[in-house]
N, C-alpha and C positions, 0 to 999 in steps of 0.2 A: 249822198244820203235823202232821204225823202222824210221829212218833217211833218208832214201836212198831216192831218187827221179829220177825221169826221167829227162835229159835233152833232148832238141831237139839236133839232131843230129849236126847242124851247132853250138850251144852253146859247146856241146862236143869238137869239132875240134878246135874252138878257144881256149877255156881253155885247151887241151891237147898242143896248137902251142905257148903259152906263158911261157917266162920264170920265175923261181921261183921269180925272184927280181920283175918282172909284177906282181905277183900273192901276193906276200906279199905287195908291193902298194897297192894293190885293196884293201886288208883286212886290212892293215890300215886306208886306204880312210874310208871305211866303219865302221869301229869302231868312226874314228872320227865323221862322221856324227851321228852315232847315240847319241854320246854324245851331240853333239849340239844339235838333236831333243830332246832331253832330258831336256838340260838346258833350251831349248825355252819353253818345256811344265810347268817345274816347276814354270816359269817367270809368264807363265799366269796364275798358279793355285793360284801362290801367290806374286802378283805384289809388294806387299810391304815388299819381303823380298832383302837384298843387295845382291849384285852381289858375293860378298865373299861367303856369306851362300849357293847361287844358285851352286858353284863352290864345295863347300864342300859337298853337296847334291850328286851332279852328281858323286864327286869322291866316295862317301859311297856307291852309287846304284850299280855304274861297278865294285867294291871291293867286293861284296855280290852275287852279279848276279850268278844264277845257270842256266844251258842250261838243 
């Protein structure tokens, strides 16, 4: 599978200019956002589930996720 993609030159310039710490912060923020979105989706699909079950399911989904 080809995972390459084309960046706009301005995007490429920005990504090349930020520090590794900034890149890590961006990656962690994206990961946190993805988990929050998954939890929101599970709440919508299963309004009867307690919050503890939602969090357990999110953990399990992300633990076994494949890219």
